[in-house]
ZADO-1210 file (C-alpha; in nm, 4 decimals, padded with zeros to 6 digits):
<atoms>
<atom x="02.9500" y="-01.1716" z="02.8005" code="UNK" pos="1"/>
<atom x="02.7672" y="-00.8832" z="02.9971" code="UNK" pos="2"/>
<atom x="02.6949" y="-00.8701" z="03.3603" code="UNK" pos="3"/>
<atom x="02.3838" y="-00.7385" z="03.5374" code="UNK" pos="4"/>
<atom x="02.4405" y="-00.6838" z="03.9389" code="UNK" pos="5"/>
<atom x="02.1764" y="-00.9947" z="04.0743" code="UNK" pos="6"/>
<atom x="02.0204" y="-00.9947" z="04.4198" code="UNK" pos="7"/>
<atom x="01.9543" y="-01.3421" z="04.5121" code="UNK" pos="8"/>
<atom x="01.7747" y="-01.3276" z="04.8258" code="UNK" pos="9"/>
<atom x="01.7763" y="-01.6466" z="05.1313" code="UNK" pos="10"/>
<atom x="01.5408" y="-01.8804" z="04.9945" code="UNK" pos="11"/>
<atom x="01.6736" y="-01.9241" z="04.6748" code="UNK" pos="12"/>
<atom x="02.0433" y="-02.0442" z="04.8750" code="UNK" pos="13"/>
<atom x="01.8192" y="-02.3307" z="04.9906" code="UNK" pos="14"/>
<atom x="01.4524" y="-02.4352" z="04.9390" code="UNK" pos="15"/>
<atom x="01.4320" y="-02.2453" z="04.6065" code="UNK" pos="16"/>
<atom x="01.7697" y="-02.3644" z="04.4635" code="UNK" pos="17"/>
<atom x="01.6136" y="-02.4512" z="04.1428" code="UNK" pos="18"/>
<atom x="01.4443" y="-02.1007" z="04.0921" code="UNK" pos="19"/>
<atom x="01.8234" y="-01.9902" z="04.1079" code="UNK" pos="20"/>
<atom x="01.9446" y="-02.2657" z="03.8810" code="UNK" pos="21"/>
<atom x="01.7712" y="-02.2162" z="03.5889" code="UNK" pos="22"/>
<atom x="01.7131" y="-01.8312" z="03.6227" code="UNK" pos="23"/>
<atom x="02.1329" y="-01.8618" z="03.5388" code="UNK" pos="24"/>
<atom x="02.1148" y="-02.1435" z="03.2584" code="UNK" pos="25"/>
<atom x="01.8076" y="-01.8964" z="03.1047" code="UNK" pos="26"/>
<atom x="01.9791" y="-01.5810" z="03.1272" code="UNK" pos="27"/>
<atom x="02.3457" y="-01.6983" z="02.9978" code="UNK" pos="28"/>
<atom x="02.1905" y="-01.8610" z="02.7364" code="UNK" pos="29"/>
<atom x="02.0666" y="-01.5066" z="02.6216" code="UNK" pos="30"/>
<atom x="02.3971" y="-01.3445" z="02.6438" code="UNK" pos="31"/>
<atom x="02.3463" y="-01.1643" z="03.0099" code="UNK" pos="32"/>
<atom x="02.5709" y="-01.3259" z="03.3270" code="UNK" pos="33"/>
<atom x="02.3982" y="-01.2538" z="03.6621" code="UNK" pos="34"/>
<atom x="02.6911" y="-01.1173" z="03.8678" code="UNK" pos="35"/>
<atom x="02.5603" y="-01.2260" z="04.2249" code="UNK" pos="36"/>
<atom x="02.6391" y="-00.9070" z="04.4856" code="UNK" pos="37"/>
<atom x="02.9081" y="-00.9926" z="04.7349" code="UNK" pos="38"/>
<atom x="02.8295" y="-01.0192" z="05.0657" code="UNK" pos="39"/>
<atom x="02.4482" y="-00.9402" z="05.0239" code="UNK" pos="40"/>
<atom x="02.2169" y="-00.9480" z="05.3224" code="UNK" pos="41"/>
<atom x="01.8551" y="-01.0464" z="05.3502" code="UNK" pos="42"/>
<atom x="01.6028" y="-00.7999" z="05.2161" code="UNK" pos="43"/>
<atom x="01.4604" y="-00.7505" z="05.5363" code="UNK" pos="44"/>
<atom x="01.1049" y="-00.8467" z="05.4219" code="UNK" pos="45"/>
<atom x="00.9170" y="-00.8933" z="05.6894" code="UNK" pos="46"/>
<atom x="01.0452" y="-00.5618" z="05.8815" code="UNK" pos="47"/>
<atom x="01.0164" y="-00.3400" z="05.5733" code="UNK" pos="48"/>
<atom x="00.6695" y="-00.4265" z="05.4885" code="UNK" pos="49"/>
<atom x="00.5232" y="-00.3609" z="05.8545" code="UNK" pos="50"/>
<atom x="00.6322" y="-00.0759" z="05.9572" code="UNK" pos="51"/>
<atom x="00.6989" y="00.3111" z="05.8313" code="UNK" pos="52"/>
<atom x="01.0061" y="00.3235" z="06.0450" code="UNK" pos="53"/>
<atom x="01.2747" y="00.4207" z="05.8239" code="UNK" pos="54"/>
<atom x="01.5248" y="00.2336" z="06.0020" code="UNK" pos="55"/>
<atom x="01.3622" y="-00.0836" z="05.9067" code="UNK" pos="56"/>
<atom x="01.4763" y="-00.0425" z="05.5589" code="UNK" pos="57"/>
<atom x="01.8692" y="-00.0517" z="05.5983" code="UNK" pos="58"/>
<atom x="01.8784" y="-00.3785" z="05.5228" code="UNK" pos="59"/>
<atom x="01.7614" y="-00.3271" z="05.1909" code="UNK" pos="60"/>
<atom x="01.9714" y="-00.0094" z="05.1372" code="UNK" pos="61"/>
<atom x="02.2653" y="-00.1907" z="05.2347" code="UNK" pos="62"/>
<atom x="02.2534" y="-00.3909" z="04.9150" code="UNK" pos="63"/>
<atom x="02.1967" y="-00.0954" z="04.7225" code="UNK" pos="64"/>
<atom x="02.5152" y="00.0410" z="04.8108" code="UNK" pos="65"/>
<atom x="02.6544" y="-00.2682" z="04.6752" code="UNK" pos="66"/>
<atom x="02.5476" y="-00.2114" z="04.3516" code="UNK" pos="67"/>
<atom x="02.6951" y="00.1202" z="04.3440" code="UNK" pos="68"/>
<atom x="03.0160" y="00.0197" z="04.4834" code="UNK" pos="69"/>
<atom x="03.0277" y="-00.1554" z="04.1499" code="UNK" pos="70"/>
<atom x="02.9597" y="00.1388" z="03.9774" code="UNK" pos="71"/>
<atom x="02.6169" y="-00.0133" z="03.8442" code="UNK" pos="72"/>
<atom x="02.2699" y="00.1824" z="03.8832" code="UNK" pos="73"/>
<atom x="02.0535" y="-00.1384" z="03.8039" code="UNK" pos="74"/>
<atom x="01.9687" y="-00.4342" z="04.0407" code="UNK" pos="75"/>
<atom x="01.7882" y="-00.7520" z="03.9444" code="UNK" pos="76"/>
<atom x="01.6035" y="-00.9676" z="04.1797" code="UNK" pos="77"/>
<atom x="01.4166" y="-01.3603" z="04.1572" code="UNK" pos="78"/>
<atom x="01.2184" y="-01.3559" z="04.4132" code="UNK" pos="79"/>
<atom x="00.9381" y="-01.1303" z="04.3899" code="UNK" pos="80"/>
<atom x="00.8869" y="-01.0591" z="04.7331" code="UNK" pos="81"/>
<atom x="01.2532" y="-00.9405" z="04.7840" code="UNK" pos="82"/>
<atom x="01.1513" y="-00.7514" z="04.4253" code="UNK" pos="83"/>
<atom x="00.9101" y="-00.5764" z="04.5852" code="UNK" pos="84"/>
<atom x="01.0751" y="-00.5068" z="04.9473" code="UNK" pos="85"/>
<atom x="01.4223" y="-00.3362" z="04.7071" code="UNK" pos="86"/>
<atom x="01.2515" y="-00.1922" z="04.4611" code="UNK" pos="87"/>
<atom x="00.9681" y="-00.0482" z="04.7264" code="UNK" pos="88"/>
<atom x="01.2874" y="00.0569" z="04.9394" code="UNK" pos="89"/>
<atom x="01.5020" y="00.2060" z="04.6308" code="UNK" pos="90"/>
<atom x="01.2005" y="00.4423" z="04.5283" code="UNK" pos="91"/>
<atom x="01.1515" y="00.5603" z="04.8988" code="UNK" pos="92"/>
<atom x="01.4819" y="00.6498" z="04.9840" code="UNK" pos="93"/>
<atom x="01.6200" y="00.7626" z="04.5523" code="UNK" pos="94"/>
<atom x="01.3343" y="01.0695" z="04.6157" code="UNK" pos="95"/>
<atom x="01.3938" y="01.1307" z="04.9388" code="UNK" pos="96"/>
<atom x="01.7393" y="01.3672" z="05.0548" code="UNK" pos="97"/>
<atom x="01.6474" y="01.4126" z="05.3988" code="UNK" pos="98"/>
<atom x="01.5465" y="01.0147" z="05.4425" code="UNK" pos="99"/>
<atom x="01.8429" y="00.9299" z="05.2578" code="UNK" pos="100"/>
<atom x="02.0739" y="01.1557" z="05.4863" code="UNK" pos="101"/>
<atom x="01.9391" y="00.9912" z="05.7872" code="UNK" pos="102"/>
<atom x="01.9434" y="00.6485" z="05.6938" code="UNK" pos="103"/>
<atom x="02.3273" y="00.6814" z="05.5699" code="UNK" pos="104"/>
<atom x="02.4613" y="00.8081" z="05.9595" code="UNK" pos="105"/>
<atom x="02.3519" y="00.4993" z="06.0382" code="UNK" pos="106"/>
<atom x="02.5784" y="00.3222" z="05.7494" code="UNK" pos="107"/>
<atom x="02.8962" y="00.1191" z="05.9448" code="UNK" pos="108"/>
<atom x="03.1788" y="00.0681" z="05.7123" code="UNK" pos="109"/>
<atom x="02.9735" y="00.1353" z="05.3898" code="UNK" pos="110"/>
<atom x="02.9326" y="00.3944" z="05.1424" code="UNK" pos="111"/>
<atom x="02.6828" y="00.6714" z="05.1643" code="UNK" pos="112"/>
<atom x="02.3783" y="00.5758" z="04.9507" code="UNK" pos="113"/>
<atom x="02.3776" y="00.8070" z="04.6608" code="UNK" pos="114"/>
<atom x="02.0338" y="00.7350" z="04.5354" code="UNK" pos="115"/>
<atom x="02.0609" y="00.5889" z="04.1895" code="UNK" pos="116"/>
<atom x="01.9824" y="00.2395" z="04.1899" code="UNK" pos="117"/>
<atom x="01.7163" y="00.0862" z="04.0386" code="UNK" pos="118"/>
<atom x="01.5971" y="-00.2215" z="04.0858" code="UNK" pos="119"/>
<atom x="01.4414" y="-00.4468" z="03.8658" code="UNK" pos="120"/>
<atom x="01.2258" y="-00.8465" z="03.8186" code="UNK" pos="121"/>
<atom x="01.4450" y="-01.0656" z="03.6005" code="UNK" pos="122"/>
<atom x="01.1016" y="-01.0671" z="03.3867" code="UNK" pos="123"/>
<atom x="01.1068" y="-00.6630" z="03.2959" code="UNK" pos="124"/>
<atom x="01.4927" y="-00.7581" z="03.2327" code="UNK" pos="125"/>
<atom x="01.3567" y="-01.0418" z="02.9548" code="UNK" pos="126"/>
<atom x="01.0904" y="-00.7651" z="02.8221" code="UNK" pos="127"/>
<atom x="01.2512" y="-00.4472" z="02.8494" code="UNK" pos="128"/>
<atom x="01.6712" y="-00.5674" z="02.7340" code="UNK" pos="129"/>
<atom x="01.6350" y="-00.9216" z="02.6075" code="UNK" pos="130"/>
<atom x="01.3236" y="-00.8943" z="02.4545" code="UNK" pos="131"/>
<atom x="01.0464" y="-01.1948" z="02.3249" code="UNK" pos="132"/>
<atom x="01.1643" y="-01.2014" z="02.0067" code="UNK" pos="133"/>
<atom x="01.5372" y="-01.2622" z="02.1251" code="UNK" pos="134"/>
<atom x="01.3725" y="-01.5487" z="02.3950" code="UNK" pos="135"/>
<atom x="01.1761" y="-01.6828" z="02.1099" code="UNK" pos="136"/>
<atom x="01.5554" y="-01.7214" z="01.9210" code="UNK" pos="137"/>
<atom x="01.6549" y="-01.8971" z="02.2082" code="UNK" pos="138"/>
<atom x="01.4262" y="-02.1612" z="02.2653" code="UNK" pos="139"/>
<atom x="01.4717" y="-02.4590" z="02.0131" code="UNK" pos="140"/>
<atom x="01.2770" y="-02.6656" z="02.2288" code="UNK" pos="141"/>
<atom x="00.9591" y="-02.5560" z="02.1747" code="UNK" pos="142"/>
<atom x="00.6682" y="-02.5770" z="02.5090" code="UNK" pos="143"/>
<atom x="00.4290" y="-02.6568" z="02.2756" code="UNK" pos="144"/>
<atom x="00.1495" y="-02.8355" z="02.4159" code="UNK" pos="145"/>
<atom x="00.2225" y="-02.6812" z="02.7733" code="UNK" pos="146"/>
<atom x="-00.0771" y="-02.4669" z="02.9068" code="UNK" pos="147"/>
<atom x="00.0553" y="-02.2659" z="03.1206" code="UNK" pos="148"/>
<atom x="-00.1731" y="-02.0724" z="03.4194" code="UNK" pos="149"/>
<atom x="00.0993" y="-01.7990" z="03.5371" code="UNK" pos="150"/>
<atom x="00.0622" y="-01.6852" z="03.9241" code="UNK" pos="151"/>
<atom x="00.1906" y="-01.3690" z="03.9753" code="UNK" pos="152"/>
<atom x="00.0588" y="-01.3996" z="04.3598" code="UNK" pos="153"/>
<atom x="00.0704" y="-01.0555" z="04.5329" code="UNK" pos="154"/>
<atom x="00.4149" y="-00.8957" z="04.5005" code="UNK" pos="155"/>
<atom x="00.4635" y="-00.8753" z="04.1471" code="UNK" pos="156"/>
<atom x="00.1509" y="-00.6063" z="04.1604" code="UNK" pos="157"/>
<atom x="00.1405" y="-00.4426" z="04.4462" code="UNK" pos="158"/>
<atom x="00.1126" y="-00.2126" z="04.5354" code="UNK" pos="159"/>
<atom x="00.1143" y="00.0178" z="04.2399" code="UNK" pos="160"/>
<atom x="00.4465" y="00.1857" z="04.2627" code="UNK" pos="161"/>
<atom x="00.6183" y="-00.1755" z="04.2867" code="UNK" pos="162"/>
<atom x="00.3920" y="-00.3779" z="03.9886" code="UNK" pos="163"/>
<atom x="00.6155" y="-00.4589" z="03.6920" code="UNK" pos="164"/>
<atom x="00.2727" y="-00.5299" z="03.4916" code="UNK" pos="165"/>
<atom x="-00.0842" y="-00.4025" z="03.4564" code="UNK" pos="166"/>
<atom x="-00.2415" y="-00.4788" z="03.7903" code="UNK" pos="167"/>
<atom x="-00.5677" y="-00.6366" z="03.6462" code="UNK" pos="168"/>
<atom x="-00.4224" y="-00.7504" z="03.3030" code="UNK" pos="169"/>
<atom x="-00.0803" y="-00.8585" z="03.3753" code="UNK" pos="170"/>
<atom x="00.0499" y="-00.9981" z="03.0379" code="UNK" pos="171"/>
<atom x="00.4499" y="-00.9505" z="03.0929" code="UNK" pos="172"/>
<atom x="00.5173" y="-01.4035" z="03.2131" code="UNK" pos="173"/>
<atom x="00.2570" y="-01.4993" z="02.9529" code="UNK" pos="174"/>
<atom x="00.4140" y="-01.3346" z="02.7097" code="UNK" pos="175"/>
<atom x="00.7563" y="-01.4712" z="02.8024" code="UNK" pos="176"/>
<atom x="00.5569" y="-01.8510" z="02.7775" code="UNK" pos="177"/>
<atom x="00.4391" y="-01.7647" z="02.4615" code="UNK" pos="178"/>
<atom x="00.7686" y="-01.6549" z="02.3026" code="UNK" pos="179"/>
<atom x="00.8940" y="-02.0139" z="02.4369" code="UNK" pos="180"/>
<atom x="00.6036" y="-02.2175" z="02.2580" code="UNK" pos="181"/>
<atom x="00.3397" y="-02.2638" z="02.4936" code="UNK" pos="182"/>
<atom x="-00.0608" y="-02.1470" z="02.5504" code="UNK" pos="183"/>
<atom x="-00.0539" y="-01.8610" z="02.8124" code="UNK" pos="184"/>
<atom x="-00.3712" y="-01.9573" z="03.0366" code="UNK" pos="185"/>
<atom x="-00.5417" y="-01.6631" z="03.1860" code="UNK" pos="186"/>
<atom x="-00.7310" y="-01.7288" z="03.4631" code="UNK" pos="187"/>
<atom x="-00.8896" y="-01.5035" z="03.7463" code="UNK" pos="188"/>
<atom x="-00.7002" y="-01.5882" z="04.0164" code="UNK" pos="189"/>
<atom x="-00.3825" y="-01.5124" z="03.8736" code="UNK" pos="190"/>
<atom x="-00.3183" y="-01.1706" z="04.0954" code="UNK" pos="191"/>
<atom x="-00.5100" y="-01.3439" z="04.4196" code="UNK" pos="192"/>
<atom x="-00.2929" y="-01.3839" z="04.7491" code="UNK" pos="193"/>
<atom x="-00.2017" y="-01.7393" z="04.8067" code="UNK" pos="194"/>
<atom x="-00.2210" y="-01.6398" z="05.2133" code="UNK" pos="195"/>
<atom x="00.1861" y="-01.5874" z="05.2435" code="UNK" pos="196"/>
<atom x="00.2797" y="-01.5610" z="05.5645" code="UNK" pos="197"/>
<atom x="-00.0706" y="-01.6978" z="05.6771" code="UNK" pos="198"/>
<atom x="00.1108" y="-02.0498" z="05.6667" code="UNK" pos="199"/>
<atom x="00.2919" y="-02.0447" z="05.9942" code="UNK" pos="200"/>
<atom x="-00.0249" y="-01.9206" z="06.2253" code="UNK" pos="201"/>
<atom x="-00.3349" y="-02.0007" z="05.9802" code="UNK" pos="202"/>
<atom x="-00.1928" y="-02.2590" z="05.7799" code="UNK" pos="203"/>
<atom x="-00.5774" y="-02.4012" z="05.6927" code="UNK" pos="204"/>
<atom x="-00.6545" y="-02.0066" z="05.5374" code="UNK" pos="205"/>
<atom x="-00.3343" y="-02.0457" z="05.3634" code="UNK" pos="206"/>
<atom x="-00.4178" y="-02.3577" z="05.2466" code="UNK" pos="207"/>
<atom x="-00.7313" y="-02.3093" z="05.1044" code="UNK" pos="208"/>
<atom x="-00.6835" y="-01.9746" z="04.9726" code="UNK" pos="209"/>
<atom x="-00.3859" y="-02.1397" z="04.7408" code="UNK" pos="210"/>
<atom x="-00.5813" y="-02.4558" z="04.6107" code="UNK" pos="211"/>
<atom x="-00.8646" y="-02.2045" z="04.5447" code="UNK" pos="212"/>
<atom x="-00.5611" y="-02.0659" z="04.2363" code="UNK" pos="213"/>
<atom x="-00.5317" y="-02.4318" z="04.1820" code="UNK" pos="214"/>
<atom x="-00.8796" y="-02.4843" z="04.0939" code="UNK" pos="215"/>
<atom x="-00.9608" y="-02.1540" z="03.8914" code="UNK" pos="216"/>
<atom x="-00.5869" y="-02.2334" z="03.6801" code="UNK" pos="217"/>
<atom x="-00.7755" y="-02.5974" z="03.5794" code="UNK" pos="218"/>
<atom x="-01.1055" y="-02.4838" z="03.5452" code="UNK" pos="219"/>
<atom x="-00.8963" y="-02.2725" z="03.2020" code="UNK" pos="220"/>
<atom x="-00.7601" y="-02.5755" z="03.1213" code="UNK" pos="221"/>
<atom x="-00.3902" y="-02.5051" z="03.3098" code="UNK" pos="222"/>
<atom x="-00.1425" y="-02.8342" z="03.2869" code="UNK" pos="223"/>
<atom x="00.1227" y="-02.6147" z="03.4206" code="UNK" pos="224"/>
<atom x="00.1027" y="-02.3433" z="03.6703" code="UNK" pos="225"/>
<atom x="00.4155" y="-02.0922" z="03.6357" code="UNK" pos="226"/>
<atom x="00.4876" y="-01.9158" z="03.9838" code="UNK" pos="227"/>
<atom x="00.7877" y="-01.6307" z="03.9981" code="UNK" pos="228"/>
<atom x="00.7885" y="-01.6504" z="04.4565" code="UNK" pos="229"/>
<atom x="00.9018" y="-01.9156" z="04.6651" code="UNK" pos="230"/>
<atom x="00.6758" y="-01.8767" z="04.9171" code="UNK" pos="231"/>
<atom x="00.4424" y="-01.9047" z="04.6387" code="UNK" pos="232"/>
<atom x="00.5636" y="-02.2471" z="04.5134" code="UNK" pos="233"/>
<atom x="00.5235" y="-02.3609" z="04.8205" code="UNK" pos="234"/>
<atom x="00.2131" y="-02.2928" z="04.9592" code="UNK" pos="235"/>
<atom x="00.0105" y="-02.3880" z="04.6167" code="UNK" pos="236"/>
<atom x="00.2469" y="-02.7355" z="04.6376" code="UNK" pos="237"/>
<atom x="00.0794" y="-02.8201" z="05.0031" code="UNK" pos="238"/>
<atom x="-00.2628" y="-02.7332" z="04.8748" code="UNK" pos="239"/>
<atom x="-00.2163" y="-02.9642" z="04.6142" code="UNK" pos="240"/>
<atom x="-00.0514" y="-03.2245" z="04.8516" code="UNK" pos="241"/>
<atom x="-00.3195" y="-03.2008" z="05.0936" code="UNK" pos="242"/>
<atom x="-00.6457" y="-03.1405" z="04.8906" code="UNK" pos="243"/>
<atom x="-00.5912" y="-03.2272" z="04.5761" code="UNK" pos="244"/>
<atom x="-00.6356" y="-03.6020" z="04.6095" code="UNK" pos="245"/>
<atom x="-00.6606" y="-03.8256" z="04.3491" code="UNK" pos="246"/>
<atom x="-00.8011" y="-03.5654" z="04.1046" code="UNK" pos="247"/>
<atom x="-00.7104" y="-03.4041" z="03.8082" code="UNK" pos="248"/>
<atom x="-00.6024" y="-03.1437" z="04.0010" code="UNK" pos="249"/>
<atom x="-00.2885" y="-03.3366" z="04.1451" code="UNK" pos="250"/>
<atom x="-00.1473" y="-03.3364" z="03.7911" code="UNK" pos="251"/>
<atom x="-00.0889" y="-02.9624" z="03.7360" code="UNK" pos="252"/>
<atom x="00.2897" y="-02.8969" z="03.7512" code="UNK" pos="253"/>
<atom x="00.3905" y="-02.6517" z="03.9706" code="UNK" pos="254"/>
<atom x="00.7098" y="-02.4654" z="03.8046" code="UNK" pos="255"/>
<atom x="00.9398" y="-02.1648" z="03.8365" code="UNK" pos="256"/>
<atom x="00.8547" y="-01.9623" z="03.4692" code="UNK" pos="257"/>
<atom x="01.2196" y="-01.9793" z="03.4448" code="UNK" pos="258"/>
<atom x="01.2337" y="-02.3631" z="03.4767" code="UNK" pos="259"/>
<atom x="00.9580" y="-02.3740" z="03.1748" code="UNK" pos="260"/>
<atom x="01.2184" y="-02.1087" z="03.0150" code="UNK" pos="261"/>
<atom x="01.5142" y="-02.3722" z="03.0893" code="UNK" pos="262"/>
<atom x="01.3584" y="-02.6759" z="02.9569" code="UNK" pos="263"/>
<atom x="01.2920" y="-02.4806" z="02.6026" code="UNK" pos="264"/>
<atom x="01.6492" y="-02.4206" z="02.5720" code="UNK" pos="265"/>
<atom x="01.7413" y="-02.7157" z="02.6343" code="UNK" pos="266"/>
<atom x="01.8403" y="-02.7747" z="03.0351" code="UNK" pos="267"/>
<atom x="01.9554" y="-03.1068" z="03.1432" code="UNK" pos="268"/>
<atom x="01.6117" y="-03.2978" z="03.2483" code="UNK" pos="269"/>
<atom x="01.7915" y="-03.3811" z="03.5623" code="UNK" pos="270"/>
<atom x="01.8201" y="-03.0142" z="03.6520" code="UNK" pos="271"/>
<atom x="01.4545" y="-02.9917" z="03.6128" code="UNK" pos="272"/>
<atom x="01.1396" y="-03.1597" z="03.8296" code="UNK" pos="273"/>
<atom x="01.0406" y="-03.4787" z="03.7571" code="UNK" pos="274"/>
<atom x="00.7113" y="-03.4171" z="03.6637" code="UNK" pos="275"/>
<atom x="00.7810" y="-03.0829" z="03.4200" code="UNK" pos="276"/>
<atom x="01.0220" y="-03.3276" z="03.2636" code="UNK" pos="277"/>
<atom x="00.7920" y="-03.6028" z="03.2103" code="UNK" pos="278"/>
<atom x="00.5273" y="-03.3547" z="03.1173" code="UNK" pos="279"/>
<atom x="00.8028" y="-03.2260" z="02.7894" code="UNK" pos="280"/>
<atom x="00.8882" y="-03.5825" z="02.7236" code="UNK" pos="281"/>
<atom x="00.5022" y="-03.6605" z="02.6837" code="UNK" pos="282"/>
<atom x="00.4648" y="-03.3545" z="02.4693" code="UNK" pos="283"/>
<atom x="00.7292" y="-03.4170" z="02.1801" code="UNK" pos="284"/>
<atom x="00.6440" y="-03.7935" z="02.2170" code="UNK" pos="285"/>
<atom x="00.3001" y="-03.6788" z="02.0919" code="UNK" pos="286"/>
<atom x="00.4337" y="-03.3982" z="01.8897" code="UNK" pos="287"/>
<atom x="00.6313" y="-03.6817" z="01.6500" code="UNK" pos="288"/>
<atom x="00.3777" y="-03.9354" z="01.7372" code="UNK" pos="289"/>
</atoms>
């Protein structure tokens, strides 16, 4: 089986473990194993996104060096924030030999970074390396009956140099869902911010912004929201828990896009979110009914 270097990031080893396990299941079904980097470290997301200081990109560059040491030139990330941070760092350091020389001076036991690693999000790998036709052929348990609103949030689409798709009208996640048999639901808040780290200091603001995303998806007929970011997932679920009450908004499943693909590929229902498994069962009964 072919392998590809993979950066998990911190959340996927804790609160977002199902994001990782479902992605690994999906990629193995597609004949491509995610090879976790040895001795990876946090991408340094907060520092990298809040300062222009070159040194705050050192954490990301160390991960790029580990890919280089494998004699590979491609790194895949799942978490959209990790992807954004690593991709922007790689593009900046790859393009500037002077900055690369400076940052190499601060490496400890690592090799000098040569500036050749490209960072991709898993959705890009599915589209560009696997292809939607192959994905469709690998999903015997169709998601037909699920109306999926694909929520991109900020970091898959902004800034421009990190965008994996058209900022105004992204389709990459919707195309993946369609290949698995789901009905993509297009809604105006697909690229809006969930409130991100404001949940720490201004939880009310984050809850309000996240709930608007859920309301927007519901108005367009979604019964599932697919995410690609552990923080977005957390904020949306918190907003749903606090504000949905007994309304129909409480019945919308909020899951990682990889969990939907894994369900379509036959992953054990006990390893999937309980609500998603129940909804898949309802759909199956309706189709045979």
